[in-house]
C-alpha positions in Angstrom: 4.6 -15.6 -13.3 6.2 -16.7 -10.0 5.2 -14.3 -7.2 8.1 -13.4 -4.9 7.6 -12.5 -1.3 9.6 -9.3 -0.7 11.9 -9.4 2.3 12.2 -6.1 4.2 15.8 -5.0 4.8 16.5 -1.7 6.6 18.9 0.6 4.8 21.3 2.1 7.3 23.2 4.7 5.2 21.8 8.2 5.4 20.9 10.2 2.2 21.7 13.8 1.7 18.3 15.3 1.0 15.6 17.4 2.8 13.0 15.8 5.1 9.3 16.2 4.3 7.8 19.4 5.9 5.4 19.0 8.7 2.1 20.5 9.7 1.7 21.9 13.2 -2.0 22.3 13.6 -4.3 19.7 15.1 -5.2 17.1 14.2 -2.4 16.9 11.6 0.6 17.8 13.8 3.7 16.0 12.5 2.1 15.0 9.2 3.4 16.2 5.8 -0.1 16.5 4.2 -3.6 15.3 4.8 -7.2 15.3 3.6 -10.6 14.5 5.1 -13.1 12.4 3.2 -16.6 11.4 4.3 -15.7 7.9 5.5 -12.0 8.3 6.1 -9.0 10.6 6.4 -5.9 10.2 4.3 -2.5 11.6 5.1 1.2 11.1 4.4 3.6 11.0 7.4 7.1 12.5 7.6 8.5 9.0 6.7 6.7 9.0 3.4 4.1 6.4 4.3 0.5 7.2 3.4 -2.3 6.2 5.8 -6.0 5.7 5.1 -7.7 6.2 8.5 -11.3 4.8 8.6 -13.9 6.9 10.4 -16.2 4.8 12.5 -20.0 5.0 12.6 -19.5 7.1 15.8 -17.6 9.7 13.7 -14.1 9.0 15.2 -10.9 7.8 13.6 -10.3 4.1 14.4 -7.2 2.6 16.0 -3.9 3.0 14.1 -3.8 -0.8 14.0 -6.8 -0.7 11.6 -5.4 1.9 9.2 -4.6 0.9 5.6 -1.0 1.9 4.9 0.6 2.9 1.5 4.3 2.4 1.5 6.5 3.4 -1.4 9.7 1.4 -1.9 12.5 0.5 -4.3 12.9 -3.3 -4.7 16.2 -4.9 -5.9 15.8 -8.3 -7.5 18.9 -10.5 -6.8 20.0 -13.3 -9.2 18.6 -15.9 -6.7 15.1 -14.3 -7.2 15.2 -12.8 -3.7 13.8 -9.3 -3.4 15.6 -6.8 -1.3 13.7 -3.6 -0.2 15.8 -0.5 -0.2 14.3 1.7 2.5 14.5 5.5 2.3 16.7 7.1 5.0 15.1 9.5 7.4 16.5 12.5 5.6 16.0 11.1 2.1 12.8 12.9 1.2 12.0 15.8 -1.0 8.5 17.5 -1.1 7.0 18.4 -4.4 3.7 19.7 -3.2 3.0 22.0 -0.2 2.4 20.8 3.3 -1.4 21.1 3.8 -4.4 19.7 5.7 -6.6 20.1 2.6 -4.7 18.2 0.0 -6.1 17.3 -3.4 -2.8 16.0 -4.6 0.3 14.9 -2.7 3.6 14.4 -4.5 7.2 13.8 -3.2 10.4 12.1 -4.0 12.6 9.7 -2.2 16.3 8.5 -2.3 17.4 5.1 -1.1 20.8 3.5 -0.3 22.7 3.3 -3.5 21.4 6.6 -4.8 18.3 5.4 -6.6 15.5 8.0 -6.7 11.8 7.6 -7.1 8.6 9.8 -7.2 5.3 9.2 -5.5 1.8 10.7 -6.2 -1.5 10.5 -4.4 -4.7 12.0 -5.6 -7.9 12.4 -3.5 -11.2 11.3 -5.0 -14.7 10.9 -3.6 -14.4 7.9 -1.4 -11.2 6.8 -3.0 -7.4 7.3 -3.2 -5.4 7.2 -6.4 -1.8 6.2 -6.1 1.2 5.9 -8.4 4.8 6.7 -9.0 7.9 5.7 -10.8 11.6 5.1 -10.7 13.6 8.2 -11.6 17.2 7.2 -11.4 19.1 4.0 -10.6 22.0 5.7 -9.0 24.7 3.0 -8.2 22.1 0.2 -8.2 23.0 -1.1 -11.7 24.2 -4.6 -10.9 20.7 -6.1 -10.5 17.2 -5.1 -11.8 15.4 -2.6 -9.5 11.8 -1.3 -9.6 9.4 1.0 -7.9 6.5 -0.4 -5.9 3.7 0.9 -3.7 2.5 -1.5 -1.1 -1.1 -1.3 0.2 -1.4 -3.2 3.4 -4.9 -4.3 4.7 -4.3 -5.0 8.5 -6.0 -7.4 10.8 -9.0 -5.4 11.9 -9.9 -8.0 14.5 -6.7 -7.6 16.5 -8.7 -6.7 19.7 -11.0 -9.8 19.5 -9.7 -12.6 21.7 -12.7 -15.0 21.7 -12.3 -17.0 18.4 -15.8 -18.4 18.6 -17.5 -15.0 18.9 -15.1 -13.5 16.3 -15.9 -16.2 13.8 -19.7 -15.6 14.3 -19.2 -11.8 14.0 -17.2 -12.1 10.8 -18.9 -15.2 9.2 -19.8 -13.2 6.1 -16.4 -11.7 5.4 -15.1 -12.4 1.9 -12.0 -11.5 -0.2 -12.5 -11.6 -4.0 -9.8 -11.0 -6.6 -9.7 -10.8 -10.4 -6.3 -11.9 -11.8 -4.5 -10.6 -14.8 -5.5 -13.7 -16.7 -9.2 -12.8 -15.9 -9.6 -15.7 -13.5 -11.9 -14.8 -10.6 -11.4 -16.2 -7.1 -13.3 -15.8 -3.9 -12.1 -16.7 -0.4 -13.8 -16.9 2.9 -11.8 -14.6 5.2 -11.4 -17.6 7.6 -10.1 -19.9 4.9 -6.3 -20.6 5.3 -4.7 -19.2 2.1 -1.1 -18.6 1.0 -1.7 -15.6 -1.2 1.6 -15.4 -3.0 1.3 -19.0 -4.4 0.7 -19.4 -8.1 -2.7 -21.0 -7.7 -3.9 -17.9 -5.8 -2.4 -14.7 -7.2 -1.0 -16.3 -10.4 0.3 -13.8 -13.0 -0.8 -10.8 -10.8 -4.0 -9.3 -9.5 -6.0 -6.7 -11.5 -8.6 -6.0 -8.9 -9.7 -7.0 -5.4 -12.7 -6.5 -3.0 -12.3 -7.0 0.7 -15.5 -7.3 2.8 -14.7 -7.1 6.5 -17.3 -6.5 9.2 -14.6 -4.9 11.3 -14.8 -1.9 9.0 -18.4 -1.1 10.1 -19.8 -2.3 6.8 -17.4 -0.4 4.6 -15.8 -2.2 1.7 -12.3 -1.9 0.4 -11.9 -2.2 -3.3 -8.6 -2.0 -5.3 -8.0 -1.6 -9.0 -4.5 -1.7 -10.5 -5.5 0.4 -13.6 -4.2 -0.4 -17.1 -0.5 0.5 -16.4 0.4 -2.0 -13.7 -0.6 -5.0 -11.5 -0.7 -6.0 -7.9 1.3 -8.7 -6.3 -0.7 -10.2 -3.4 0.9 -11.8 -0.3 0.3 -12.6 3.4 3.5 -14.4 4.3 2.2 -17.9 5.1 -0.7 -20.3 5.0 -3.2 -18.5 7.2 -6.6 -16.8 7.1 -6.7 -13.7 5.0 -8.5 -11.6 7.7 -5.2 -11.6 9.5 -3.7 -9.2 7.0 -3.0 -8.9 3.2 -0.6 -6.8 1.3 -1.1 -5.7 -2.3 2.1 -4.5 -3.9 1.5 -2.3 -7.0 4.1 -2.5 -9.7 3.8 -0.1 -12.7 4.8 -1.6 -16.1 7.6 0.7 -17.4 6.8 -0.3 -21.0 3.2 0.8 -20.6 3.9 3.7 -18.3 7.3 5.3 -19.1 6.1 8.7 -17.8 4.7 7.4 -14.5 1.1 8.6 -15.3 -0.5 5.2 -14.3 -2.6 5.1 -11.1 -4.2 2.4 -9.0 -7.4 3.1 -7.1 -8.3 2.2 -3.5 -11.9 2.9 -2.6 -13.3 2.8 0.9 -17.1 3.1 1.0 
């Protein structure tokens, strides 16, 4: 399967729907819902994006530039193979679960340009987040195939390190390991230049991944696509993976017509 690098296009037409409600108690002011775990906090912002916020060894939340983001999108596949992302308008959200700072489940819906609607679900586990969702309606987007996706972005946790020699020594043990849909296992040094979306890397899709980065104070990030979908993996160009990787989860409509499938991201 040829992996396609999605191209982000901003949708400009507003949708007629409610915005997500917001909390007004610290530390969750302005968030739709949140939850505190032992090693991280997780919340969904008013724009529908989920954020896993690592808690450092000193007991404080790390820089927003180190948060792991969960972005739900609708992707339209053009005849050329190009993927266009249909972003949700500011007022295109609808809450399904209450706004709370002690969430066990977070569910909401979004509407994009063209009227396509989708549903998003997050569930809180011990040291992990379960995520999923599905396309509900195509609206006017019937000319080309469209699909629901949830993108999990692992950022560059060394954004503040300027000395390359010291950084390389600090992170010399960092590794990224993946298991593809065809059962092939690959391991990469985080400093190794890799073009993740190429066939010889992510191939037919990624079933699971493990990211070991010293920048997360010894915590490990593990992803599992579950049995209802797969991850696409990309980083945009030939460059070291520590600079950032995105795992785009795509549910298989044939295996998961009811949208019950979940992927798991653990941070321990």
